[in-house]
Structure formats: C-alpha cells, structure tokens
C-alpha positions as CSV (number, residue, x, y, z in Angstrom):
1,X,90.8,93.4,59.6
2,X,89.5,94.8,62.9
3,X,91.4,97.2,65.2
4,X,90.7,96.6,68.8
5,X,90.9,99.4,71.1
6,X,91.8,99.1,74.4
7,X,89.3,100.3,77.6
8,X,90.8,102.7,79.4
9,X,91.4,101.7,83.2
10,X,88.5,103.4,85.0
11,X,90.8,104.5,87.9
12,X,92.8,106.5,85.3
13,X,89.7,108.7,85.0
14,X,90.4,110.0,89.0
15,X,93.7,111.2,87.9
16,X,95.2,113.6,86.0
17,X,98.5,114.4,84.5
18,X,100.1,118.3,84.4
19,X,103.4,120.4,83.6
20,X,104.9,123.0,86.1
21,X,108.1,124.6,85.6
22,X,110.0,122.0,87.7
23,X,108.7,118.8,85.3
24,X,105.6,116.4,85.1
25,X,103.5,115.6,88.0
26,X,100.7,113.3,88.5
27,X,97.3,113.7,91.0
28,X,94.9,111.6,92.4
29,X,91.7,113.2,92.2
30,X,90.4,111.0,94.8
31,X,92.7,111.8,97.6
32,X,94.0,114.7,96.2
33,X,97.6,113.6,96.7
34,X,100.4,114.5,93.8
35,X,103.3,112.8,92.5
36,X,106.5,114.1,91.2
37,X,108.1,115.9,89.6
38,X,109.1,113.7,86.4
39,X,111.6,114.5,84.0
40,X,109.0,113.5,81.1
41,X,105.4,113.2,80.6
42,X,106.3,109.6,79.6
43,X,107.6,109.1,83.1
44,X,104.5,110.6,84.6
45,X,102.4,108.3,83.1
46,X,104.3,104.8,83.9
47,X,103.9,105.9,87.0
48,X,100.7,106.7,87.3
49,X,99.5,103.5,85.5
50,X,102.0,101.5,87.8
51,X,100.1,103.0,90.4
52,X,97.2,101.8,89.4
53,X,98.0,98.4,88.2
54,X,99.9,97.3,91.3
55,X,96.5,97.4,93.7
56,X,95.8,93.7,94.5
57,X,92.4,92.7,93.6
58,X,90.3,92.3,96.9
59,X,90.4,89.2,98.4
60,X,93.6,87.6,96.3
61,X,96.7,86.3,98.1
62,X,100.4,86.9,97.4
63,X,100.9,83.4,95.9
64,X,98.1,84.1,93.4
65,X,99.4,87.3,92.1
66,X,102.7,85.6,91.7
67,X,100.9,82.9,89.8
68,X,99.3,85.3,87.8
69,X,102.7,87.7,86.7
70,X,104.9,84.2,86.3
71,X,107.0,84.3,89.4
72,X,108.1,80.3,90.4
73,X,106.9,79.4,93.6
74,X,109.7,76.9,94.6
75,X,112.6,79.0,96.2
76,X,116.4,77.8,95.5
77,X,117.6,77.2,99.0
78,X,121.2,77.8,98.3
79,X,120.7,81.0,96.7
80,X,117.3,82.2,97.9
81,X,116.0,83.1,94.3
82,X,113.1,82.0,92.7
83,X,113.8,78.8,90.4
84,X,114.6,79.3,86.7
85,X,112.1,77.9,84.1
86,X,114.6,75.7,82.3
87,X,115.9,74.0,85.8
88,X,113.5,71.0,86.7
89,X,112.6,71.1,90.6
90,X,113.4,67.7,92.4
91,X,112.2,67.5,95.7
92,X,114.6,65.7,98.0
93,X,112.5,63.4,100.3
C-alpha cells in the first residue's frame, strides 16, 4: 500500500509559528502581522490554517463556496435557517 503524502499549502511557506512566555503566536511573513497568543501550538496552527483556507478563490461567488462545503441553498422561510438534508424542498406556487 502506497502512502500518500499531502502537499503543503504554498501559503504556509509565508507563515511561521513561534512561542513566547505568554503563549504561541503565528506571523504572516508577507505582511509582518502577528496573531495570538494561543494556549497551545495546535491552536496557533489551526488558526493559521483557517486563515489560509478561508480565503475565497479568485472569481468564486458566495453561492459557489456554499455549494462546495455543502450548505443548503434553500432557506426555510419560517425559521430563517438552511433546509435540513432529510426534508425535501417543495415549492409553493
């Protein structure tokens, strides 16, 4: 069985994580902006990962992004919440 090694996101090459006495921080090397403190290294890395992955693709619409992550495109008029997966959408005419 061949092990698949995931590729490193190119944006991670522009960031670094470091520790100070009050916690862990990560820094965007392009902007020089520092984020933190975080209680653990894992929290700092997760925040760094979220900030990279949360960026929309150029030209991507909100609806395309929602479809990609599986958000329902029909909003229940009574609750204002997205429709549940198990409830079929029946349009009223």
